[in-house]
N, C-alpha and C positions, 0 to 999 in steps of 0.2 A: 696603841702604845698604853702602857699603864700609867694612870696619872695619880693613883693612890696605891695602897697595899691591898685593896679590896676588889679590883676589877676582874671581870670575867675575861680571861685571855686565851682560853682553849675553845676552839671552834665547836667541838661537840657540846660542851657546857653552854655556849651561847645558843645553840640551836635547841637545846633542852629548855633553857629559860625562855626563849621566844615562844615555844610551844605552850609553856605554862601561862605566859602573858596572854597569849591568844585565847586560851581556854578559860582563864579567870576574867579577862577583860580589862586588866589594869596591870601596871608594872610597879615595882618597887626598886628604888635606887638605894643600895645600902653603901653609901661612902664610896661609890665607884668613881666619882668625878671629883668631889672635894672631901677631904679627910674630916670625919665627924658629922657628916650631913646625911640626912636620909630624905627621900622624896618618894611620894605616891603619885602616879599620874594615869590618865586614861585618855583615849582618843575621843574627838568629836567627829562624827561622820555625816555625810548626806544621806538621803533616803536610799541610795544605791550602794551605800557602804564605803563610798571613797572617803578617805581621811581628810577632814578640812583643817584640823589642828588638834590641839590637846590642852587639857588642863591638869594642873598638878599643885601639890602642897609640898613645900620643903621646910625642914626644921632641923635643928641640932639633934644629934643622937641622945643627947642628955635630955632634951625636952620631948622628943617624939617617943612616947611610951608604947608598950604593946597594945594598950587600948586605942591609941591612935591608929596604929597599923591595922587593927581590926576594924575600926569604924569609918576611916577615911575612904577605902575602896567603894563602899556602898554610896557614901555621900557624894564623892566624885562622879560615880556612874549616874546618879540621880540628876546632878547638875549638868552633865553632858547630855543626858536625855532631854532636859528642859531646853538647853540651847539648840539641840537638833530639832525639836518641835517648832520653836520659835523661827528657826531658819526655814523649815519646810512650810509652815503656815504663818507668815508674817502678818501682823496686824497693822492695819492702815491708820 
């Protein structure tokens, strides 16, 4: 069900977007859940690729600039990789 005016409501569009997310390694939520909010997120996985969780950054459309949308995916992927490494190789 649509929660805002921005959601993906067509199956073909959803699968296309999921393919893009899989390819680029992160997702962008453009006011699909809350009006005026943007979010960028990525998965945290174990060494076998199973998803353990995710990390994201959310902000208002007014404050999340194009620069944020360009820089956040790489920053989040770097953070996810660090979390994954710490989980795979815990320090005592």
